[in-house]
C-alpha positions as CSV (number, residue, x, y, z in Angstrom):
1,M,-23.3,1.3,5.0
2,V,-20.9,-1.6,4.4
3,V,-17.9,-2.3,6.6
4,L,-15.3,-4.5,5.1
5,E,-12.8,-6.6,7.1
6,T,-10.6,-8.0,4.4
7,G,-6.9,-8.8,3.9
8,G,-6.8,-7.3,0.4
9,P,-8.9,-5.8,-2.4
10,V,-12.3,-7.2,-3.2
11,V,-14.8,-6.6,-6.1
12,M,-18.0,-4.8,-5.2
13,P,-20.8,-5.5,-7.6
14,W,-23.2,-4.2,-4.9
15,L,-21.5,-0.8,-4.6
16,G,-24.3,1.2,-6.2
17,K,-26.8,-0.1,-3.7
18,V,-25.1,1.2,-0.6
19,G,-24.4,4.6,0.8
20,A,-20.8,4.2,1.8
21,V,-18.0,1.7,2.4
22,L,-15.5,1.6,5.2
23,E,-12.5,-0.7,4.8
24,A,-11.4,-1.8,8.2
25,W,-8.8,-4.5,7.1
26,Y,-7.8,-6.6,10.2
27,P,-9.3,-4.4,13.0
28,G,-8.4,-6.7,16.0
29,T,-10.2,-7.2,19.3
30,A,-10.9,-3.4,19.6
31,G,-12.1,-3.1,16.0
32,G,-15.8,-2.7,16.9
33,E,-15.1,0.4,19.0
34,A,-12.7,1.8,16.5
35,I,-15.2,1.3,13.6
36,A,-18.0,2.9,15.6
37,R,-16.0,6.0,16.4
38,V,-15.4,6.5,12.6
39,L,-19.0,5.8,11.7
40,T,-20.4,8.3,14.3
41,G,-17.9,11.0,13.3
42,E,-16.0,11.0,16.6
43,V,-12.9,10.2,14.5
44,N,-12.3,11.7,11.1
45,P,-11.0,8.9,8.9
46,S,-7.7,9.6,7.1
47,G,-6.5,6.3,5.8
48,H,-5.7,5.8,2.1
49,L,-5.7,2.6,0.2
50,P,-2.3,0.8,0.0
51,A,-3.6,-1.4,-2.9
52,T,-5.8,-0.9,-6.0
53,F,-9.4,-2.2,-5.9
54,P,-10.3,-3.5,-9.4
55,A,-13.6,-2.9,-11.0
56,S,-13.7,-6.5,-12.1
57,L,-11.4,-9.6,-12.0
58,A,-10.8,-9.1,-15.7
59,Q,-8.6,-6.1,-14.9
60,I,-6.0,-8.0,-12.9
61,P,-3.0,-9.8,-14.4
62,R,-4.2,-13.2,-13.3
63,P,-8.0,-13.3,-13.2
64,K,-8.0,-17.1,-12.6
65,L,-6.6,-18.6,-9.4
66,E,-3.3,-20.4,-9.9
67,G,-2.5,-23.8,-8.5
68,D,-5.0,-25.8,-10.6
69,P,-4.2,-29.5,-9.9
70,K,-4.6,-30.3,-13.6
71,L,-1.6,-28.1,-14.3
72,D,0.5,-29.1,-11.3
73,R,-0.1,-32.4,-9.5
74,D,1.2,-30.8,-6.2
75,S,-1.2,-27.9,-6.7
76,H,1.7,-25.4,-6.6
77,P,1.0,-22.0,-8.3
78,M,2.4,-21.9,-11.8
79,G,3.4,-18.3,-11.5
80,N,4.3,-16.4,-14.7
81,Y,5.9,-13.2,-13.5
82,D,6.5,-12.0,-17.1
83,I,2.8,-11.0,-17.3
84,E,3.2,-7.7,-15.4
85,G,7.0,-7.7,-14.7
86,A,7.7,-4.8,-12.4
87,A,4.4,-3.1,-13.3
88,V,2.6,-4.3,-10.1
89,G,-0.2,-2.7,-8.3
90,Y,-1.2,0.7,-9.5
91,K,1.5,0.5,-12.1
92,W,-0.3,-2.3,-13.8
93,F,-3.5,-0.2,-14.1
94,D,-1.6,2.7,-15.4
95,K,0.1,0.5,-18.0
96,T,-3.0,-1.1,-19.2
97,G,-5.2,1.9,-19.0
98,A,-7.8,0.1,-16.9
99,K,-10.0,2.3,-14.6
100,P,-10.1,0.7,-11.2
101,L,-13.0,0.8,-8.8
102,F,-10.8,2.5,-6.2
103,P,-7.2,3.5,-7.1
104,F,-4.1,3.1,-4.9
105,G,-3.9,6.0,-2.5
106,Y,-7.6,6.7,-2.5
107,G,-9.3,7.8,0.7
108,L,-12.2,10.0,1.8
109,S,-12.6,12.2,4.9
110,Y,-15.4,14.1,6.6
111,T,-13.7,17.3,5.4
112,N,-12.3,18.5,2.1
113,F,-8.8,19.7,1.1
114,A,-7.3,21.8,-1.7
115,M,-3.8,21.2,-2.9
116,G,-1.7,23.3,-5.3
117,G,1.3,25.5,-5.8
118,L,3.5,22.6,-7.0
119,T,7.2,23.3,-7.6
120,A,10.0,20.8,-8.3
121,A,13.7,21.1,-8.9
122,P,16.8,18.8,-8.7
123,Q,18.4,18.7,-5.3
124,G,21.2,16.5,-4.0
125,K,20.4,12.8,-4.8
126,G,16.9,13.4,-6.2
127,I,14.2,15.9,-6.8
128,K,12.7,18.2,-4.2
129,A,9.1,19.1,-4.6
130,G,7.0,21.6,-2.7
131,F,3.3,22.4,-2.5
132,S,0.5,23.6,-0.2
133,V,-2.4,21.8,1.4
134,K,-5.5,23.6,2.8
135,N,-8.4,22.3,4.8
136,I,-11.4,23.9,3.0
137,G,-14.0,21.9,5.0
138,A,-15.7,22.4,8.4
139,V,-13.9,19.9,10.6
140,Q,-10.3,19.1,11.4
141,G,-8.8,16.3,9.3
142,K,-5.7,14.8,7.8
143,A,-4.8,14.9,4.1
144,V,-2.4,12.5,2.4
145,A,-0.7,14.3,-0.4
146,Q,1.1,12.1,-2.9
147,V,3.8,13.0,-5.4
148,Y,4.3,10.8,-8.5
149,V,7.0,11.0,-11.1
150,S,7.1,10.0,-14.7
151,G,10.2,9.1,-16.8
152,A,11.0,7.5,-20.1
153,G,11.6,3.8,-20.5
154,W,10.1,2.8,-17.2
155,E,8.0,-0.3,-16.5
156,A,4.9,1.9,-16.2
157,P,3.9,5.5,-16.9
158,K,4.7,6.7,-13.3
159,R,6.0,5.8,-9.9
160,L,5.1,7.0,-6.4
161,G,8.0,9.3,-5.4
162,A,6.9,10.5,-2.0
163,F,3.9,11.2,0.2
164,R,3.0,13.3,3.3
165,K,0.1,13.2,5.8
166,V,-0.9,16.7,7.0
167,D,-3.1,17.4,10.0
168,L,-5.1,20.6,9.5
169,A,-7.8,22.5,11.3
170,P,-10.6,24.0,9.3
171,G,-9.4,26.9,7.1
172,S,-5.7,26.3,7.9
173,E,-3.0,25.8,5.2
174,Q,0.4,24.3,5.3
175,A,3.4,24.4,3.0
176,V,4.9,20.9,2.5
177,S,8.2,19.8,0.9
178,V,9.2,16.2,0.0
179,T,12.2,14.6,-1.6
180,I,12.1,12.0,-4.3
181,D,14.8,9.4,-3.8
182,P,17.1,8.9,-6.8
183,R,16.5,5.2,-6.7
184,L,12.9,5.9,-7.8
185,L,14.2,7.8,-10.9
186,A,16.6,5.0,-12.0
187,T,16.4,2.0,-14.1
188,F,18.7,-1.1,-14.0
189,D,21.2,-1.3,-16.8
190,V,22.0,-4.9,-17.6
191,A,25.2,-4.2,-19.5
192,S,26.9,-2.3,-16.7
193,G,25.1,-4.2,-13.9
194,G,24.1,-0.9,-12.2
195,W,21.4,1.7,-11.8
196,K,21.2,4.7,-14.1
197,I,19.1,7.8,-14.2
198,A,18.5,9.0,-17.7
199,G,19.0,12.7,-18.3
200,G,16.1,14.6,-19.5
201,D,12.7,16.0,-18.5
202,Y,10.6,14.3,-15.8
203,K,7.0,15.0,-14.9
204,V,6.3,15.5,-11.2
205,M,2.7,15.2,-10.3
206,L,0.8,16.2,-7.1
207,A,-2.1,13.9,-6.5
208,T,-4.7,12.6,-4.1
209,S,-4.4,9.1,-5.5
210,A,-2.7,7.2,-8.3
211,A,-5.6,8.1,-10.6
212,D,-6.4,11.7,-9.4
213,V,-3.6,14.1,-10.4
214,V,-4.1,17.7,-9.2
215,Q,-1.1,19.4,-10.8
216,T,1.9,18.6,-12.9
217,V,5.2,20.3,-13.4
218,T,8.3,19.4,-15.5
219,V,11.8,19.3,-14.1
220,R,15.1,18.6,-16.1
221,V,17.4,16.1,-14.4
222,A,21.0,15.4,-15.3
223,A,22.1,11.9,-16.2
224,Q,23.9,10.1,-13.4
225,T,24.9,6.6,-12.3
226,L,24.1,5.0,-8.9
227,D,26.3,2.4,-7.3
228,R,25.1,-1.2,-6.9
229,G,23.5,-0.3,-3.6
230,G,21.4,2.4,-5.1
231,S,23.4,5.4,-3.7
232,E,24.5,8.3,-5.8
233,G,27.6,7.6,-7.8
234,S,29.7,9.6,-10.2
235,P,27.7,11.9,-12.5
236,V,27.9,11.1,-16.2
237,R,27.7,13.4,-19.2
238,P,24.2,14.9,-19.4
239,E,22.1,13.7,-22.3
């Protein structure tokens, strides 16, 4: 068993030689007790990764550390943000097709969950999605259901639209609904200087992580324009 206390993702060439890994991040002065409670089963872990763990450094946009004095006498990073643009984090892995070691949103528990029954429809400023989550294991635990959405002309194949943590006893099931903010459906239009949602079909995906999609449905969204602050503006003619 390996316990990691890190500030970000790390590569794990030793992963196949250990039974399990617990990411504790910055646990603080009470970290030892908290980690022990998880390892002994007193607490059922329910955290999910807020960042992607690459399988190797070759998968990330900048595999070599920036700030080489030979490139900059002040050793300042020579950042080229055109490499990934807005496709950062899990979006970069989706865009390049690289399979990470552990994807964004990944997390295990001492129980198991089943998710399904996904529905989606336009509502108000965005999309409303509904689904069910059931604890099919033997102990109480918390599931983190994630809803991603896919549109045309985006910086990456999909974006995280919403998520919900659900606390369930063994055998219990809960219906969940979430709303995808319209700003997560829009792209910036340089010509008009505003945000626009393209009309058409959008894929809505229920998932347990950015790489593990459980169910997908399609919803048709009307074209609309958002104001400069990202709020819903006047609708435009549907495409």
